[in-house]
N, C-alpha and C positions, 0 to 999 in steps of 0.2 A: 165329922158326921156325914153319913151318906144321905143323898137326896132321893126320896122315893117318889116316882112319877108313874101315874096310871091313867088310862082312859076309863071313864065311867059312863053308865047309861047309854050303851051303844055308840060311844063317841061324842056324846053331848057335852061332856065335861072333862077337864083335865084336873086330876087330883095331884097336889104336891104335898108330900109329907102328911098324907091322910086328911087333907083339907081341900074341899072343892074350891078351885081358884079361878079357872078360866072356862067360860062357857061359849058355845057356838051362838050363831044368830047375830053376831056383830058384823058390821060392815068394815072391811079393811081396804085401804087405798094402797095398791101395789105399784111400785115403779120398777122399771127395768126387769119386767117379768115376761117369761115366755108363755104365760097362761093363755093369753089371747092377743089379738092384733091391736087392741086399744093402746093409746100412748100411756095412760095410767089405767089400771084395772080397778073398777069399783067392785070388789069381791065380797059376796055375801057368803059367810062361812056357814056350812050346813052340817059338818061333822068332822071330828078329828080322826084321821086315818092312822097316823103313827105319831108317837110322842117319844121324846128322848131328852137326855141331858148332855150338854157340851159345856160343862161347868165354866162360869156360873149361870149360863143360859139354859132355859127350858125351851125346847123347840118342838115344832109340830109340822106335819104335812096335813093340810086341811082340804076336805072336799067341799065344793061349792060352785057358785057361778058368778060370772060378771053380769051385773045388772044393766050395764050399758049395751052389750052386744049379745048376751044370752049364752055365751060359751060356758060349758061346764066341764069340770074335771077336778084334778088334785094339784095343789100348789107344790112348789119345791119347799124346802125347810124354811120356816118362819120362826123368829124369836117371839115367844108369847109372854115371856117374863124372865126374871132373874132371881136367883137365891142371893139375897143381900148379905146374909150372915150365915155361913156354913155351920157355926156352932148351934144356933137356935133354929135354923131352917127357915128364917123369915123370907117371905116371897114378895116380890113386887111385879105386878103385871105391867105390860107395855100399854101405852096410850093408843087405843085403836084408831082414833081420829088422825093420828100422824101418818106419815108415809113410811111404808115398810118395803124392804127389798129382799125377796126370797133368795136363798142360796142353794145352788146345786151342789150336791155332794153324793159320793157313792156310799159313804158310811157316816154314822154319827157315833160319837164316843161311846155312849151307852144307850142304845135304842131300847125302848119298851114297846111291847105289842099290846 
């Protein structure tokens, strides 16, 4: 089964297999990030810029700002969830309160605009 991933409502939601699964406005704790000079970035997500699938992961680049220093911009790729069962398309989002490490890459397996 293919995984269908889209941005909805001007980047406010990520839809996975026609179901709204991930929304912005969450606070993400980023480690080893080039986003700002803070040791860990308290990142307030304001909008999904790009989404894609690197099976089984659903990933996104997210626009927002560090609430500690005020730096704003776009993150590198972050895993926002995983397709747990490719046959049914069942999705499990990540725990936003945990620490996340953005990944730099020049391409994603199947980017969606």
